[in-house]
C-alpha positions in Angstrom: -2.7 -12.9 4.2 -6.3 -12.9 3.1 -9.0 -10.7 4.5 -11.5 -12.7 6.7 -9.5 -15.8 6.8 -12.0 -16.3 9.5 -13.2 -19.6 8.1 -10.5 -21.1 10.3 -12.4 -20.0 13.3 -15.4 -22.3 12.4 -15.3 -26.0 12.7 -14.7 -28.0 9.5 -17.9 -28.6 7.6 -19.7 -25.7 9.1 -22.1 -23.8 6.8 -21.4 -20.5 8.5 -20.5 -17.8 6.0 -18.0 -15.9 8.1 -17.6 -13.1 5.5 -21.4 -12.4 5.8 -21.2 -13.0 9.6 -18.5 -10.3 10.0 -20.7 -7.8 8.1 -23.5 -8.5 10.4 -21.5 -8.5 13.6 -18.4 -6.4 13.1 -18.8 -2.6 13.4 -17.8 -0.7 10.3 -17.5 -3.5 7.7 -21.0 -3.3 6.2 -20.7 0.5 6.2 -17.4 0.3 4.4 -18.9 -2.0 1.8 -21.6 0.5 1.1 -19.1 3.3 0.8 -17.0 1.3 -1.7 -20.1 0.5 -3.7 -20.8 4.2 -3.9 -17.3 5.0 -5.0 -17.4 2.4 -7.7 -20.9 3.4 -8.8 -19.7 7.0 -9.4 -16.4 5.9 -11.1 -18.1 3.5 -13.5 -20.7 6.1 -14.4 -17.9 8.6 -15.2 -16.3 6.0 -17.5 -19.6 5.0 -19.2 -18.5 5.9 -22.7 -14.9 4.6 -22.4 -13.4 1.1 -22.9 -14.1 -1.5 -20.1 -11.9 -1.3 -17.0 -9.9 -4.1 -15.5 -10.7 -4.1 -11.7 -8.4 -6.3 -9.6 -9.5 -7.2 -6.1 -6.3 -8.2 -4.2 -6.6 -10.8 -1.5 -10.3 -11.3 -2.2 -10.7 -14.0 0.5 -14.0 -15.8 -0.2 -14.9 -13.1 -2.8 -17.8 -11.6 -0.8 -17.3 -8.0 -1.9 -16.3 -8.5 -5.5 -19.4 -10.7 -5.9 -21.5 -8.1 -4.2 -20.1 -5.4 -6.6 -21.0 -7.5 -9.6 -24.5 -8.1 -8.3 -25.4 -4.6 -7.0 -23.9 -2.5 -9.7 -25.4 -3.3 -13.2 -22.7 -1.2 -14.8 -20.1 -3.7 -13.5 -21.2 -6.3 -16.0 -19.3 -4.7 -18.9 -16.0 -4.5 -17.0 -13.4 -7.2 -16.3 -13.4 -8.2 -12.6 -10.6 -10.2 -11.2 -10.5 -11.8 -7.7 -7.1 -12.7 -6.4 -6.2 -15.1 -3.6 -2.9 -16.5 -2.3 -4.1 -18.7 0.6 -4.8 -22.3 -0.7 -7.3 -23.1 2.1 -9.4 -20.1 1.2 -9.5 -20.8 -2.6 -12.3 -23.4 -2.5 -14.5 -20.8 -0.8 -13.7 -18.2 -3.4 -14.3 -20.7 -6.3 -17.7 -21.7 -4.8 -18.8 -18.1 -4.3 -17.8 -17.0 -7.8 -19.0 -20.2 -9.6 -21.3 -19.2 -12.5 -20.1 -15.6 -12.5 -17.9 -13.9 -15.1 -15.3 -12.9 -12.4 -11.8 -14.3 -13.1 -9.7 -15.8 -10.4 -6.0 -15.2 -10.1 -4.3 -17.7 -7.7 -0.9 -17.2 -6.1 1.3 -14.2 -5.5 0.1 -10.8 -6.7 3.7 -10.2 -7.9 3.1 -12.9 -10.5 0.4 -10.9 -12.1 1.8 -8.7 -14.9 -1.2 -7.6 -17.0 -2.2 -3.9 -16.8 -5.0 -2.9 -14.5 -7.2 0.2 -14.2 -8.3 -0.1 -10.6 -6.7 -2.0 -7.7 -9.2 -2.7 -4.9 -7.5 -3.3 -1.6 -10.2 -4.0 1.0 -8.7 -5.0 4.3 -5.4 -6.1 2.8 -3.2 -3.2 3.8 -2.7 -4.1 7.4 -1.9 -7.7 6.5 0.6 -7.3 3.7 4.1 -6.0 3.0 3.9 -2.7 1.2 5.7 -4.3 -1.8 2.2 -5.1 -3.2 1.6 -1.4 -3.7 5.0 -0.9 -5.4 4.1 -3.7 -7.7 0.7 -2.1 -8.4 2.4 1.1 -9.6 4.0 -0.9 -12.3 0.6 -2.3 -13.5 -1.7 0.7 -13.3 -2.6 2.3 -16.6 -2.5 6.1 -16.9 -5.2 7.5 -14.7 -5.5 4.2 -12.8 -6.6 4.2 -9.2 -6.0 2.4 -6.0 -9.1 2.1 -3.9 -7.9 1.3 -0.4 -10.3 0.4 2.4 -9.0 -0.8 5.7 -9.5 -1.1 9.5 -6.8 0.9 11.2 -5.9 1.3 14.8 -7.9 4.2 16.1 -5.6 7.2 16.2 -3.0 7.0 19.0 -0.2 9.3 17.8 0.6 12.4 19.8 1.2 15.7 17.9 4.9 15.1 18.1 4.5 11.6 16.7 2.3 12.9 13.9 4.9 15.4 13.0 7.6 12.7 13.0 5.6 10.5 10.7 4.5 13.3 8.3 8.1 14.6 7.9 9.6 11.1 7.6 11.8 10.5 4.5 11.0 6.8 4.8 8.7 4.5 6.7 9.9 1.1 7.7 8.2 -1.5 9.8 11.0 -3.3 11.7 9.6 -6.3 13.6 6.5 -4.3 14.3 8.2 -1.0 15.2 7.7 2.1 13.0 11.0 3.6 11.9 11.1 6.8 10.0 14.5 6.8 8.2 16.9 4.5 6.5 19.4 5.3 9.2 17.1 4.1 11.9 16.5 0.9 10.0 20.2 0.3 9.6 20.8 0.9 13.4 18.1 -1.6 14.2 19.5 -4.2 11.9 23.1 -3.7 13.3 22.3 -3.5 17.0 18.6 -3.8 17.5 18.6 -0.1 18.6 15.2 1.6 18.6 14.5 5.3 19.0 12.6 5.8 22.3 9.7 7.5 20.4 9.3 4.3 18.3 9.0 2.2 21.5 6.5 4.7 22.9 4.5 4.6 19.7 4.1 0.9 19.9 3.2 0.9 23.6 0.4 3.5 23.0 -0.8 1.5 20.0 -1.2 -1.6 22.0 -3.2 0.3 24.7 -5.6 1.9 22.2 -5.9 -1.3 20.2 -6.9 -3.3 23.2 -9.7 -0.9 23.9 -10.8 -1.1 20.3 -10.9 -4.9 20.2 -12.9 -4.9 23.5 -15.5 -2.7 21.9 -15.6 -4.8 18.7 -16.1 -8.1 20.6 -18.7 -6.5 22.9 -20.7 -5.4 19.9 -20.4 -8.9 18.3 -21.7 -10.5 21.4 -24.5 -8.1 21.7 -25.4 -8.9 18.1 -25.1 -12.7 18.8 -22.4 -13.2 16.3 -20.3 -15.8 18.3 -18.3 -17.1 15.3 -17.2 -13.6 14.4 -16.4 -12.8 18.1 -14.2 -16.0 18.4 -12.3 -15.0 15.3 -11.8 -11.5 16.6 -10.4 -12.7 19.9 -7.8 -14.7 17.9 -7.0 -11.6 15.9 -6.7 -9.5 19.0 -3.9 -11.7 20.3 -2.1 -11.5 16.9 -2.5 -7.7 16.6 -1.2 -7.0 20.1 1.9 -9.0 19.4 4.3 -6.4 18.1 6.3 -8.9 16.0 3.3 -10.6 14.4 3.6 -9.2 10.9 0.5 -10.6 9.3 -1.9 -8.7 11.5 -0.7 -5.3 12.5 -3.0 -2.3 12.5 -1.3 1.1 12.7 -2.4 4.7 12.7 -4.1 6.0 9.5 -1.5 8.8 9.6 1.2 6.2 9.1 -0.7 4.6 6.2 -1.2 7.9 4.5 2.5 8.7 4.7 3.4 5.3 3.4 1.2 5.8 0.3 2.7 9.2 -0.3 6.2 7.8 -0.1 5.3 5.0 -2.5 4.3 7.6 -5.1 0.5 7.8 -4.8 -1.5 11.0 -4.7 -4.6 11.2 -2.6 -7.8 11.8 -4.6 -10.4 11.4 -1.8 -10.7 10.2 1.8 -13.9 8.8 3.2 -15.1 8.0 6.8 -17.7 5.3 6.3 -18.9 4.9 9.9 -21.2 7.6 11.3 -21.3 6.4 14.9 -19.1 8.0 17.5 -15.6 7.0 18.3 -13.9 4.5 18.3 -15.5 3.0 15.2 -15.4 6.2 13.1 -11.7 6.5 13.9 -10.8 3.0 12.6 -12.4 2.5 9.2 -11.2 4.6 6.3 -11.6 4.4 2.5 -9.0 6.1 0.3 -8.8 6.7 -3.4 -5.3 7.2 -4.7 -3.8 7.8 -8.1 -0.3 6.9 -9.0 2.0 9.8 -9.9 
């Protein structure tokens, strides 16, 4: 599922650039872009005397950020930039945006990519995709390679008991939208649809907090007169509140951090790009991870 597949929210033939519209209207996205640019600026400067890096942007959508990276960071010109997309209807937008640039495009499943990479950029993909994409990334990353993961999470909703449950979990499984914390819980769900009461409560609280978050986001978009972005966000709200809708499911950042740890990634740095008060500063995070 591509980030900002919002072009569907605009009538066919419209000239509205929804990726740009989201950065104008959606809280946190422009700030996250700038945080990512700073991270890449520092990383490329540290690697100035070393061979060029291969930077792979998974689910690039219309290619807004990877194109911005190539334009705003002069050092990026000597590195190999790759934009990936697996949604056929988004591909023409990506091709149009990257036309005339040296950025390569990989079409189709990320799992079909087998060349080594130095940096995997995952901007907004994490809450859309099965975590198999990160397991595959581990097989591709060169020694010292990084995952730069930026995403919009559900503002924190876990109680202290829930946080402890997640942080001590030997496994994290998302079963039809419910967060399970062991292989035994997953087996019980598959055999009889049994769910631990705490997993049911976690989902109930997530929906309540998420609804308040989306109300805030849409209110801001309307105040900024970004109607197309607001219409898309209203569609997204419905999908995200649906527990079983797997392609749009924002969870607690604590859950995401535990998933990455269990997948074999070590945290290098954690960034909060939004300076305004909650809830926005509790939703957007940028992580840098290194594979063990």
